[in-house]
N, C-alpha and C positions, 0 to 999 in steps of 0.2 A: 504494500499500499504506500502511495506517495505521501510525503510528509504533510501536505496540506489536504490530503484526501481523508474524509471522515465517514463514519457510519451514521447514517441518518435514518431514523425511524419515522414512519408516517402512519398515524392511526386514522382510518377512515378512507374509503376508496370511492367517494363521490367525485364530482368534478374538481373540487379544490385539491383533494388528495392525489388524484390521478395527474392533474396538471403539475403539481409540485414534483411528483415522482418523475414525470416525463422531462421536466426541465433540469432536474438535478442529477439524472442518471449518468451523464457523461463525466461529471465532476466528483461524485461521491458514490459510496456503496449504499444503496437505498433499499430498505425493506418496507413494503406497503402492506398494511394489515387491515382487515375488516371482519367484524363478527358475522356479516352476511356471507353466503356462499357464492356471491357474484360481485362483480364490479358494478359501479353506477350510482350507489347511494340512493337518492330519491328517484332517479330514473329507473323506471320499470315498464317495459313494453310487453303487452300480452297479445300474442297472435290468436285471434278468435275467428273460427271458421263458421260461417252461416251459409248453408247451401254450398254454392260453388265459390263463394267469395271469402277472402281472408282479410280481416281488419286488424291492423297493428294498433291496438288501443293502448293509451298511455295512462298509467296510474299516477305518474309524476308530471314533470314539465313537458310541454308540447310546443308552444308557440314562441316565436322570437321575431324581432324586426331590427332594421338597420340602426336606428338612432339610439336604442337602449342596449343593443347586444353586439357592438362592433368587435369585441375580442372573441366572443363565442363564435360569431360568423367567420372570423379569421381562422380560428382553430378548426372549424368544420372544413374549411377549404384546404388547410394543410393536411388534414386527415383524409381528404378525398371523399367525405361523406356526401351522399346525394341530397341536395336541398331543392325544395319546390315552394312556389308561392301560391297562396290562396287569397282571393279577395274576401274581406270580412263581411259577414252579415249577422245581425243579432235580432232576436225577438225579445220582447219584454211583456210578460203576462201578469196581470193582477188577479189574484185568487182571494176570495170567490169572485164570481162574475166572469172570470176567464176572458177579459178583454185583452187582446194581444195586438201589439204594434210591431212592425218589422222595420228595421233600420239597416241600410237605406231601403226604402220601399222599392219593390221590384215589379209590382203589378198594380193595375188600377184598384184592385181590392185592397191592397196594402195602403195606397194613398187615401182611399176612402176611410179606412180604419183610423188613420192619423187625423183626418180633418173632422171627424165626428165630435172631437172635443177641442175647443179653442184653448183650453187650459193646457192640454197636452202639446199643442203647437207651440205655446209660449215656453214650455219646458224644453222642447227640442231646440228652439232658437237659443236658449240659454246653454244647452249642451254643446251646440255648435260653437258658441263663443268660448266655452271652456276648453274645447279641443283646440281652438285656434291659439289659445294662450299656453298650450302645453309645451312648445319648444322653449319659451322664455322661462317657465317655471322649472323645467328640467335642467336648463343651463345654470339656474341660480343655486341649486342644491341647498335650499333653505329648509332645514328640518324644524325650525322653531315655529313656523306658522301652521296652525292646524287647518284642516279643510273647512271647518265651520268658520274660522276667522277669515279665511281667504274669501269665502262667499260673501261675508258681511262687508269686508273692505271693498270688494269689487261691486257692491250694490246690486248683487243678484237678487231676483225676486225672493221674498221670504219663504214662499212655498216650494221653491225649486229644490232645496235640500231635502226636507223631510218627505215630500210627495214623490220626488223623482230620483234625484242623483244619489242620495244616500243609499236607498235600496238597490239602485242600479249598480253602483260600484261594490256594495257589500256582497251582492250576488256574484259578481265577477271574482271576488277574492275568497268567497266562502267565509267572510268575516262576520263577527257579531254586529248586527245592524246598529245596536245602541252605542257601540264604541267607534264606529267608523268616522263620525264627525270629528273625533279627536286625533285621527291619523294625520301626520304631516301631509300637507297638500302635495309636496314634492314627491313623496313615496307613492301616492295614488296616481298622479298625472304622468310620472315617468313610465309607468306600466301601461299607458294608453298609446296605441299606435297613432302617430301624428299624421297630418296631411289630409287632403281632400279625397284620397283614394285609400281608405283604411284596408289593411290586410296584414298578413304575417307569413313568415317562412315556417316550414316544418321539415323534418328529416324523412325522406321517402324510406319506407320500411320501418319507421319508428325510431325514437331516440336510442333504443337499444342497439341500433345499427352503428350509431356514432360511438357508443360505449365499446362495442366489439372492436372497432377500428382503433380506438384509443388503447385498448388492452394490447393489441398487436404492436402498437407504437412504443410500449413501455420497454421493449427489448429485454435487456439482461436484468431488469429490476426483479428483486425477489418479492413475489406476491404470495401472501399467506391469508387465505380466505377461510371463513367458517370458524374463526376462533376469536371470541370476545376478549376484552382486556379486563383483568381483575384489578390491577393496581399499577401505579407508576411511583417509583421512588427516585428522588433527586440525589444529587451528589456529583462527584467528579465524572462519573458515568451515569446516564439515566437508565434505570432498570425497569423494563416493562414485563410484567408477568401476565401471560394469557390464561384463559380458563381451561387450557389443557395442562397447566402447571409448568409450561416452558417459560424460561426467563431469557430475555433478550437485552443486550447492553448496547447503548447508543451514545455517540458523542453529542448529537443534537436530536431534538424530537419535535415533530409537527403534529399537532392534534387537529385533524381535519374532520371534525364531527359537528353535529348540531350544538348549539349553545348549551342545551340541557345536558347532553352527554359530556361535553368538555368540562363543564362545571363539576360534574361528579368525578371524572377521571383525574382532574388536577387537585382535588381536595386532599390536603395534607402534603402535597409535593413541596419539599423544602425550597424556599425562595420564590415560589410562585403564588403566594397567598393573595397578593394584591390583584394579580391578573385573574386568579380564580374568582375573586369577589366581584370584579367587574363583569365577567362572563355570566355569573349567577344572577346578575341584576336584570337581565333581559326578561321581558314578559312574553307569554305565549297563549295561544288559544288552540283548542283541538278542532280539527276538521275531519269528517269522515268522507272518504272518496269511494264510490262504488262504480264498477263497470258492469253493465247489465243490458238486458233487452226489453225492458218494460216501457212501452210507449205512454203509460200513464204518467210518466215524469216529463213529458214533452207537452208543447201546446196542444190544445184539444183538436185543432184543425191541422192536418198534416201539411197543408199548403203554407202554413206559417213556420214550419220547422226551419231552423237556421243552423249555422255553425255553432253559435253560442245562443243559448236560450235561457233567459233570466226570468226569475219569478219572485214576487213579493206576496207573502201570505201573513197578514197580521204583523207581528214583530219579527218574522223570519224572512230572510232573503237567501236565495240559493240559485244554482245554475245547473243546467244539463248541457253538456257539450256533445254534439252529434258526431261521434267519431266514425260512424259508417256512412257519412254523407257521400263520399266519392263513389261508393258502391251502391248507395241507395238502400242500405240494410239497417235494421234496428240494432245498432250497437251504440250505447250511450255511456258517457261518464257524468256522474251526478255528485255534486256536493250535497250529501244527504242531509235534509233538514232534521233537526232534533225531534225525536218522537215518532218519526216515520219508520215503518217496518222496512226491512231490506227488500229490494225489488227482486223479482224473478222473471226470467232466468238471471242468476247472479254469476258473473264471470270473474270478478276480482273485487277485493275489499281491503282498504287500508285506512288507518287513522294517522293523520299528520299532526305533529305538535308544531303549529305554524307560528313563526315569529310575529309578535305584536309590534307593529310600527308605532313609535311614539316620538315626540320631540326629544326625550331623554336619550334616545338611541345614539344620536350624534355625540353626546357627551361621553357615553360609554365607549364608543368607537375611538374617540380621541385618546381616552385613557388606555385602551388596549394597544393602540398604535405606539404609545410611549413605553409600553411594557413588553413589547415583542422582543423575544430573545433572552429575556431575564431567565436565569437558571437554565439556559440552554433550550428553552421551550418557546415555540411559536404556535399561534392558533390561526386557523383559517376556516372559512365558512361564510355563508351568506349574511350572517349577523355581523361580521367583523368589518365589513366595508360597504358603504352606500346602502342601497335598498335590498330587500330580501328576494333576490331572483338568481337565476343560474349565472348570469353575467357577474354579479357581485361575488358569488362563490369562486368563480374562476379568477377574478381580479385579486381576491384575497391571497391566492397562492403565490402571486408575484412578490409579496412582501418577504417571506422567508427565502425565496429564490434569489432576490436581489442582495440579500444579506449573505447567503451561503455560496452562491455561484453567480455573481454579477455578470460574468462573461459566458453564461450558458448559451450554447448554440441554439437550443430550442426556444429559449426566451427571445433571442435576437430574431429568430424566424417568425415568431408570433408578432412581435412589435413591427417587423417589416411588413407582414401581411396586413396589419391594421393600417399602417402608413400608406400602403398601396391602395387600399380601399378608399381612404380619405382623398388621395390624389386623383382617384377616378370619379370623384364627385359624390360618393356615398355619404349619407348623413350620419357622421360619427360624432362622438362627443367633442366639443370644440376646445376644451381646456387641456393643454399639455404643459406639464411642469417638469423640470429636470430634478433628478435625484442623484445622490452620490454615485459616481461611476459614469455619469453622462447619459444614462439610459432614460428615454422619455417614458412618462407614465401618466395616465389620466389623473385628474385632480383628486378624486376621492381617495386614492392611495396615498397621496402626498399629505393630505389633511387628516385622514382617518375618519372622514365623514362624507 
């Protein structure tokens, strides 16, 4: 082993763990560990056959677009993952009454449904204005202003929030409706596709295809799957004991898990107490995701079915994503409302501990940024940088990489891919700041928020 070559352990094989391993593999001896029997973390694609058709349904992330996912798109291009574009269409149904509107309207029937309520038309005009303001809000990265405060300051109609946009966005997120108004406006609007022609990219064959290609790109990385971590002990060497009783020693350690799991794993690690306390301070809410074939979770009239189908029912807001749209078959992903029985047929079921976005998150992220590397430990994940999406998880991996292997070949390749996209006119994040070593990186990494 070269004098400057270290043993680096990475706990968690989601996008941030895989990215860190891929970028560090040529400079250090890397071991990537995960309690799951597969790579991918939140990514899980289920191939579902209905008749002669196979739908690659997603239990985890599915959609992405240029302005909010420049690094992830750059990674997909480097991996050669097949990417396709879909124009977005959404329906919004109020239950009971089952009045459905479709956006953008595609037929005279859809237009008539919109025009039957002047109040709805006013709400849609406000929504159009909000979307037009998305690029400015996303560029500002202001975690301090809540969504409710933003609407008041912007003099939006008082009814727009509670009657329309709060349930609309809560359904998109699977978030508690009563809490959404206190989310930072930045975190909500950044996740909305901008522009006059909304739409999104997805991986043909499912996100599992990109994970498969990523696994192949890890090369000589030691990958240990199907073994959870019992404890971590600090010291001159970081000792990691897995639930098989095996003990692994590392010079440096990257904990690439959810905030909940990271807070547990770092509890009691010598020198990491302040970092652990910051991670443990993030809030969460539980979301149940089901993949199924029950059309009762869709708008009552099939002519109103869209990619994204949003519902508000009393104090609950939820979404059904028509994953079988391209094939025209009944395969849906639903953010299951509390109290509803599981649909049938049921193809997949998972509970997510979703990060709760709040103005305090930026403070916690700055604290984490200042503590990275303390006691030889780094943390990565969507909670550690910017907003809680796949792009943020990927970006968070650049922090330990820049510290441990600033001249990483794969880091340079990814930065180059993003720079090429920007030079070709793609809408990528505009803020570029230098970090030590002369490597450019997007603003959230430099600020920790």
